VOBA-1610 file (N, C-alpha, C; in pm, whole numbers, padded with zeros to 5 digits, always signed):
BEGIN
Met+12207+08238+11920Met+12203+08291+11839Met+12346+08327+11790Ser+12383+08309+11644Ser+12525+08318+11580Ser+12568+08468+11538Asp+12673+08541+11522Asp+12661+08671+11459Asp+12581+08672+11330Ser+12629+08539+11254Ser+12579+08590+11124Ser+12420+08563+11125Thr+12356+08464+11183Thr+12206+08497+11187Thr+12164+08605+11266Ala+12202+08673+11340Ala+12180+08808+11411Ala+12172+08921+11285Thr+12279+08921+11227Thr+12293+09042+11122Thr+12247+09023+10979His+12170+08852+10937His+12146+08852+10832His+11979+08771+10856Ala+11905+08841+10873Ala+11765+08794+10932Ala+11688+08778+10811Ser+11606+08774+10794Ser+11538+08707+10650Ser+11466+08867+10654Arg+11438+08898+10531Arg+11428+09012+10515Arg+11292+09000+10433Val+11157+09082+10458Val+11075+09066+10345Val+11029+09183+10260Gln+11065+09108+10129Gln+11057+09198+10040Gln+10954+09230+09909Leu+10905+09345+09839Leu+10813+09314+09782Leu+10888+09374+09635Arg+10823+09338+09492Arg+10829+09363+09370Arg+10773+09479+09350Leu+10841+09591+09287Leu+10770+09697+09247Leu+10779+09682+09121Asp+10727+09728+09005Asp+10801+09734+08865Asp+10950+09577+08868Asp+11000+09644+08838Asp+11130+09547+08814Asp+11224+09518+08929Asp+11186+09590+09067Asp+11284+09602+09143Asp+11243+09549+09251Trp+11279+09498+09336Trp+11297+09411+09469Trp+11315+09547+09562Phe+11249+09537+09671Phe+11233+09669+09790Phe+11201+09599+09911Ala+11301+09644+09983Ala+11283+09540+10099Ala+11149+09624+10225Ile+11116+09556+10286Ile+10962+09587+10326Ile+11019+09607+10521Cys+11063+09511+10512Cys+11076+09426+10675Cys+11153+09318+10751Asp+11164+09331+10870Asp+11256+09147+10863Asp+11088+09085+10904Arg+11114+08983+10831Arg+11086+08859+10835Arg+10993+08846+11007Thr+11064+08890+11142Thr+10997+08843+11262Thr+10908+08942+11252Gln+10888+09059+11250Gln+10806+09130+11232Gln+10657+09134+11196Leu+10637+09035+11098Leu+10463+08940+11030Leu+10478+08834+11126Met+10307+08885+11188Met+10242+08816+11288Met+10145+08704+11195Pro+10131+08526+11191Pro+10046+08523+11142Pro+09878+08548+11156Gly+09807+08591+11095Gly+09681+08610+11069Gly+09658+08790+11157Arg+09777+08890+11165Arg+09774+08971+11160Arg+09835+09097+11013Gly+09780+09193+10971Gly+09857+09320+10850Gly+09915+09384+10960Leu+10004+09440+10800Leu+10121+09510+10872Leu+10151+09632+10724Ala+10119+09740+10745Ala+10113+09839+10630Ala+10279+09896+10628Ala+10299+09890+10465Ala+10411+09925+10475Ala+10387+10053+10384Leu+10469+10193+10375Leu+10514+10256+10268Leu+10576+10198+10165Leu+10557+10258+10065Leu+10606+10217+09944Leu+10709+10356+09884Pro+10828+10333+09769Pro+10841+10447+09769Pro+10779+10549+09591Asp+10688+10472+09603Asp+10621+10553+09501Asp+10500+10661+09607Gly+10480+10627+09688Gly+10411+10713+09813Gly+10263+10608+09795Arg+10249+10483+09746Arg+10111+10418+09773Arg+10220+10359+09895Gln+10063+10285+09963Gln+10106+10213+10041Gln+10063+10082+10058Ala+10136+09932+10086Ala+10071+09823+10053Ala+10047+09709+10211Ala+09958+09652+10200Ala+09943+09585+10301Ala+10013+09408+10273Leu+10096+09383+10397Leu+10174+09288+10404Leu+10109+09182+10483Phe+10084+09096+10461Phe+10014+08955+10534Phe+10072+08831+10560Leu+10094+08759+10640Leu+10153+08619+10663Leu+10020+08478+10727Asp+09999+08430+10643Asp+09916+08344+10686Asp+09966+08193+10809Arg+09844+08169+10885Arg+09935+08068+10936Arg+09998+07937+10884Glu+10009+07893+10784Glu+10089+07807+10691Glu+10204+07876+10634Gly+10251+08009+10669Gly+10367+08085+10649Gly+10364+08152+10497Arg+10279+08114+10444Arg+10295+08213+10324Arg+10228+08395+10359Thr+10324+08429+10246Thr+10311+08584+10237Thr+10254+08633+10132Tyr+10177+08737+10155Tyr+10041+08820+10047Tyr+10129+08950+10070Ala+10095+09068+09940Ala+10092+09157+09981Ala+10018+09230+09844Ile+09953+09322+09912Ile+09785+09380+09811Ile+09831+09535+09816Asp+09737+09619+09773Asp+09742+09746+09807Asp+09661+09784+09949Asn+09718+09900+10034Asn+09633+09880+10140Asn+09564+09958+10108Arg+09479+10036+10029Arg+09373+10107+10031Arg+09266+10086+09992Asp+09125+10055+10082Asp+09007+10010+10041Asp+08963+10088+09935Pro+08953+10042+09826Pro+08833+10125+09718Pro+08690+10137+09721Phe+08601+10139+09864Phe+08547+10087+09854Phe+08464+10256+09935Thr+08623+10293+10025Thr+08594+10413+10129Thr+08761+10497+10076Gly+08834+10447+10030Gly+08925+10460+10008Gly+09030+10531+10093Ala+09006+10462+10209Ala+09095+10476+10341Ala+09167+10316+10320Ala+09320+10399+10367Ala+09456+10292+10400Ala+09385+10202+10460Val+09312+10100+10490Val+09338+10049+10622Val+09331+09873+10572Leu+09349+09828+10459Leu+09302+09728+10468Leu+09392+09589+10523Ser+09512+09636+10585Ser+09616+09570+10673Ser+09534+09565+10788Arg+09485+09625+10815Arg+09381+09589+10960Arg+09266+09523+10997Gly+09266+09433+10846Gly+09107+09366+10866Gly+09172+09218+10887Leu+09045+09126+10892Leu+09095+09018+10959Leu+09053+08927+10805Leu+09179+08840+10861Leu+09158+08732+10724Leu+09082+08598+10750Gly+09081+08581+10628Gly+08997+08401+10676Gly+09004+08352+10544Thr+08944+08248+10490Thr+08865+08180+10376Thr+08832+08133+10325Glu+08779+08136+10173Glu+08686+08155+10121Glu+08690+07995+09989Arg+08635+07888+10031Arg+08589+07776+09953Arg+08797+07730+09956Gly+08878+07751+10023Gly+09057+07749+10039Gly+09111+07883+09964Arg+09038+07946+09933Arg+09121+08112+09904Arg+09128+08191+10022Pro+09292+08217+10026Pro+09285+08338+10175Pro+09251+08504+10077Phe+09198+08534+10176Phe+09115+08722+10188Phe+09142+08768+10341Val+09125+08889+10272Val+09123+09018+10397Val+09006+09053+10388Ala+08928+09097+10506Ala+08775+09155+10497Ala+08844+09294+10538Ser+08785+09384+10446Ser+08788+09579+10503Ser+08774+09558+10604Pro+08804+09655+10734Pro+08751+09665+10867Pro+08638+09787+10859Leu+08601+09837+10780Leu+08528+09901+10742Leu+08420+09871+10694Leu+08363+09832+10546Leu+08254+09806+10493Leu+08217+09625+10529Lys+08351+09580+10539Lys+08349+09390+10527Lys+08359+09355+10392Gln+08393+09418+10325Gln+08431+09366+10131Gln+08542+09265+10155Arg+08543+09147+10119Arg+08652+09040+10142Arg+08692+09115+09961Phe+08882+09062+10008Phe+08950+09080+09869Phe+09032+08975+09915Asp+09026+08866+09776Asp+09135+08757+09767Asp+09347+08821+09771Leu+09341+08737+09837Leu+09524+08765+09880Leu+09565+08736+09773Glu+09562+08617+09672Glu+09610+08610+09536Glu+09610+08671+09412Thr+09440+08743+09392Thr+09422+08784+09304Thr+09403+08924+09299Gly+09385+08964+09429Gly+09291+09098+09460Gly+09134+09170+09411Arg+09100+09029+09386Arg+08961+09043+09333Arg+08811+09104+09459Cys+08786+09126+09460Cys+08676+09168+09530Cys+08591+09037+09526Leu+08556+08948+09642Leu+08511+08858+09667Leu+08342+08881+09611Asp+08292+08985+09714Asp+08142+09066+09718Asp+08069+09130+09628Asp+08194+09195+09510Asp+08193+09303+09384Asp+08269+09240+09244Glu+08236+09154+09180Glu+08306+09077+09081Glu+08394+09201+09013Glu+08325+09316+09006Glu+08400+09424+08959Glu+08506+09551+08971Val+08542+09506+09093Val+08601+09580+09215Val+08788+09480+09270Ser+08873+09544+09208Ser+08951+09449+09265Ser+09081+09561+09297Val+09200+09495+09416Val+09293+09600+09430Val+09416+09517+09376Ala+09555+09609+09394Ala+09657+09566+09316Ala+09713+09447+09404Val+09769+09373+09316Val+09886+09236+09392Val+10012+09289+09384His+10081+09208+09457His+10223+09274+09450His+10283+09152+09534Pro+10408+09109+09378Pro+10495+08960+09412Pro+10553+08979+09550Val+10557+08920+09665Val+10689+08908+09771Val+10730+08798+09825Arg+10860+08830+09890Arg+10938+08696+09907Arg+11011+08725+10015Ile+11084+08645+10082Ile+11140+08684+10200Ile+11279+08600+10116Ala+11388+08706+10166Ala+11487+08667+10117Ala+11592+08676+10240
//
């Protein structure tokens, strides 16, 4: 590995308001597993990398229980749409829209994410 590669690892960034915030190195995301990140405003985000290499970020707080656990949920797909299932009560949240697939009146915030 060259020095430039070692010092310029890809960073996962999340957009809050109009600013991009560095979360972690891309190498810390593992396909099919979530990662919790503390945001500057005190909230937590749950970051995911799917098996096709797409990244997603949603609020980590489960709106049904109030616990910050969505990053520990199981990833899956429903009709081609990626979701995470809460590890507590198993409600599924669409990773692209934040909408709960089991209760259409509930959703979580979705955050734009990029690898830079």
